[in-house]
C-alpha positions as CSV (number, residue, x, y, z in Angstrom):
1,X,-61.8,27.8,65.6
2,X,-64.0,24.8,65.1
3,X,-65.5,24.0,68.5
4,X,-66.5,20.4,67.5
5,X,-62.9,19.4,66.4
6,X,-61.6,21.0,69.7
7,X,-64.1,18.8,71.6
8,X,-63.4,15.7,69.8
9,X,-59.5,16.3,70.1
10,X,-60.1,16.6,74.1
11,X,-62.3,13.4,74.2
12,X,-59.6,11.6,72.3
13,X,-56.7,12.6,74.5
14,X,-59.0,11.7,77.6
15,X,-59.2,8.3,76.2
16,X,-55.7,8.0,75.5
17,X,-54.8,8.9,79.0
18,X,-56.9,6.2,80.6
19,X,-54.9,3.3,81.7
20,X,-55.4,0.4,79.4
21,X,-56.1,-3.1,81.3
22,X,-56.3,-6.5,79.6
23,X,-59.7,-7.2,78.4
24,X,-61.6,-9.1,80.9
25,X,-65.3,-9.7,80.9
26,X,-67.5,-9.1,83.8
27,X,-67.9,-12.6,84.7
28,X,-64.1,-13.2,84.7
29,X,-63.6,-10.2,86.9
30,X,-66.2,-11.5,89.2
31,X,-64.6,-14.8,89.5
32,X,-60.9,-13.3,89.9
33,X,-62.1,-10.9,92.7
34,X,-64.2,-13.7,94.5
35,X,-61.2,-16.1,94.5
36,X,-58.8,-13.0,95.4
37,X,-60.9,-12.1,98.6
38,X,-61.0,-15.5,99.7
39,X,-57.2,-15.8,99.3
40,X,-57.1,-12.7,101.4
41,X,-59.3,-14.1,104.3
42,X,-57.0,-17.1,104.3
43,X,-54.0,-15.1,104.5
44,X,-55.3,-13.1,107.4
45,X,-56.1,-16.4,109.0
46,X,-52.6,-17.6,108.6
47,X,-51.1,-14.0,109.6
48,X,-49.5,-14.1,106.2
49,X,-48.5,-10.3,106.0
50,X,-46.7,-11.2,102.7
51,X,-49.5,-12.2,100.9
52,X,-52.1,-9.7,102.3
53,X,-49.6,-7.0,101.3
54,X,-49.5,-8.2,97.9
55,X,-53.4,-8.2,97.8
56,X,-53.8,-4.8,99.4
57,X,-53.7,-1.4,97.7
58,X,-51.1,1.0,99.0
59,X,-53.8,3.4,100.0
60,X,-55.8,0.6,101.7
61,X,-58.4,1.5,104.6
62,X,-60.5,-0.6,106.9
63,X,-63.5,0.9,108.8
64,X,-65.0,-1.1,111.5
65,X,-68.6,-1.1,112.7
66,X,-67.6,0.7,115.9
67,X,-65.8,3.4,114.0
68,X,-62.4,2.4,114.0
69,X,-60.1,2.8,111.0
70,X,-57.1,1.0,110.2
71,X,-54.6,1.4,107.3
72,X,-52.4,-1.0,105.2
73,X,-49.4,-0.7,107.6
74,X,-51.8,-1.3,110.7
75,X,-53.0,-4.7,109.5
76,X,-49.6,-5.9,108.1
77,X,-48.0,-5.0,111.4
78,X,-50.8,-6.8,113.1
79,X,-50.3,-10.1,111.1
80,X,-46.5,-9.9,111.3
81,X,-46.9,-9.6,115.2
82,X,-49.2,-12.9,115.2
83,X,-51.2,-11.1,117.9
84,X,-54.4,-12.9,116.9
85,X,-54.4,-16.6,116.5
86,X,-57.3,-17.5,114.3
87,X,-59.2,-21.0,114.5
88,X,-61.7,-19.5,112.0
89,X,-61.4,-16.7,109.9
90,X,-63.7,-17.8,106.8
91,X,-66.6,-16.6,104.6
92,X,-69.9,-18.6,105.3
93,X,-70.6,-20.7,102.6
94,X,-73.1,-19.3,100.2
95,X,-72.9,-15.9,101.5
96,X,-70.5,-14.2,99.2
97,X,-71.7,-11.8,96.4
98,X,-69.4,-9.9,93.9
99,X,-70.5,-7.2,91.9
100,X,-68.6,-5.6,89.2
101,X,-68.6,-2.1,87.8
102,X,-66.0,-1.5,85.3
103,X,-62.8,-1.2,87.2
104,X,-64.5,-1.6,90.5
105,X,-65.7,-4.6,92.3
106,X,-67.4,-5.0,95.8
107,X,-67.4,-8.2,97.7
108,X,-70.0,-8.8,100.4
109,X,-70.1,-11.9,102.7
110,X,-70.6,-13.0,106.2
111,X,-67.4,-13.8,108.0
112,X,-67.0,-16.4,111.1
113,X,-64.4,-15.4,113.3
114,X,-63.0,-17.5,116.1
115,X,-59.6,-17.6,117.9
116,X,-57.6,-15.7,120.5
117,X,-56.6,-12.1,120.6
118,X,-53.6,-11.5,122.9
119,X,-54.7,-14.6,124.6
120,X,-58.5,-13.6,125.1
121,X,-60.7,-16.0,123.3
122,X,-63.7,-14.6,120.7
123,X,-66.0,-15.7,118.4
124,X,-68.5,-13.7,116.3
125,X,-70.0,-13.4,112.8
126,X,-70.2,-10.1,110.9
127,X,-70.8,-8.9,107.5
128,X,-68.3,-7.2,105.5
129,X,-67.9,-5.5,102.3
130,X,-64.5,-5.3,100.4
131,X,-63.9,-3.1,97.7
132,X,-61.4,-4.0,94.8
133,X,-59.8,-1.6,92.1
134,X,-58.3,-2.9,89.0
135,X,-54.8,-1.5,88.5
136,X,-52.4,-2.2,85.9
137,X,-50.9,-4.8,88.2
138,X,-54.1,-6.5,88.9
139,X,-57.1,-6.4,91.2
140,X,-56.0,-4.7,94.6
141,X,-58.3,-4.7,97.7
142,X,-58.7,-0.8,98.5
143,X,-61.4,-0.5,100.9
144,X,-63.1,-2.7,103.6
145,X,-66.1,-2.2,105.9
146,X,-67.2,-4.4,108.5
147,X,-70.3,-4.6,110.4
148,X,-70.5,-5.1,114.4
149,X,-70.9,-8.6,115.6
150,X,-74.1,-10.1,114.6
151,X,-76.6,-10.9,117.5
152,X,-76.7,-14.8,117.9
153,X,-80.2,-15.0,116.2
154,X,-78.9,-13.0,113.3
155,X,-75.9,-15.3,112.7
156,X,-77.8,-17.8,110.6
157,X,-79.6,-15.6,108.0
């Protein structure tokens, strides 16, 4: 038995089993994911569950700074019910950073939220990190994590 030939055969099989995605440079991926995340934030602002659902991964999870977690269905149901009316749901200009590692990208930005939740007014800023994964159907938002509300003095940093 030739151990070397067996190892090479296993390596070739492993590579062949990997999904093949369209060739896209890291910079192209960064631009694509940056735009997709802004599109997602805009969809949340409009309570556009269809667009949110198109961008979100089926196994999506959101973790808030207070420890609460939400799945894809939770956020889509919230948007469809229009329980939150947003005046602002926007990334603060100049705060977005996108890092790409192969088929994974992480967007970090500061978010300004203002509106009414079931009639109760709110306004706050927070930091978030959104993780996207490249799938055969394109980039999908798979995991989000949001900080607690920033103190007023920390909102301009």
